[in-house]
C-alpha positions in Angstrom: 111.1 129.3 111.2 109.8 126.2 109.5 113.2 125.8 107.8 114.8 125.3 111.2 112.5 122.4 112.2 114.1 118.9 112.0 112.3 116.3 109.9 110.3 113.6 111.6 111.3 110.0 111.4 109.3 106.8 111.2 109.4 103.1 110.3 108.0 101.8 107.0 105.2 99.4 107.7 104.1 98.6 104.1 105.1 99.5 100.6 103.0 99.7 97.5 104.0 98.3 94.1 105.7 101.5 92.9 104.7 104.3 90.6 104.4 104.4 86.8 107.0 106.4 84.9 106.3 108.5 81.7 106.4 105.4 79.5 103.9 103.4 81.6 106.5 101.1 83.1 106.3 100.4 86.9 109.3 101.7 88.9 110.1 99.6 92.0 110.2 101.5 95.3 113.5 102.3 96.9 112.2 101.8 100.4 111.2 98.5 101.9 109.3 97.4 105.0 111.3 97.9 108.2 113.3 100.8 106.9 113.6 103.9 109.1 113.0 107.0 107.1 113.1 110.8 107.8 110.3 112.8 106.2 109.1 116.4 106.2 107.0 117.2 109.3 104.1 118.4 107.0 104.3 115.6 104.4 101.8 112.8 104.0 98.3 112.1 105.2 97.4 111.0 108.7 95.1 107.9 108.9 93.5 106.2 111.9 93.0 102.5 111.4 91.6 100.4 114.2 92.8 102.9 116.8 96.4 103.1 115.4 97.7 106.3 113.8 99.5 105.9 110.5 101.1 108.4 108.1 100.7 107.6 104.3 103.6 109.1 102.3 104.6 109.2 98.7 108.1 108.0 98.1 108.9 111.5 96.9 108.2 112.8 100.4 110.8 110.5 102.0 114.1 112.3 102.6 116.3 109.2 102.8 116.8 105.9 104.5 118.5 105.8 108.0 121.1 103.0 108.3 
C-alpha cells in the first residue's frame, strides 16, 4: 500500500554547504533555496521552530526538482 502513495512536495527554505565525498572534498548541493522538491512521505525529520513546522531532509531524500 505504501508504494501507491504519492510523494510529498515542499519548498526549499535553506541549504547547507554540501556533504563530504570519500576523498574529503566538499560536494556542492544540487538544490537551492526556492526550489520545489518532491520527497518521500516518510523521509526527513520534523522540527518546530518558533511555532513553524519544518522538515529537515538530506539531499539523498529529495526525489527531484520541480520546474
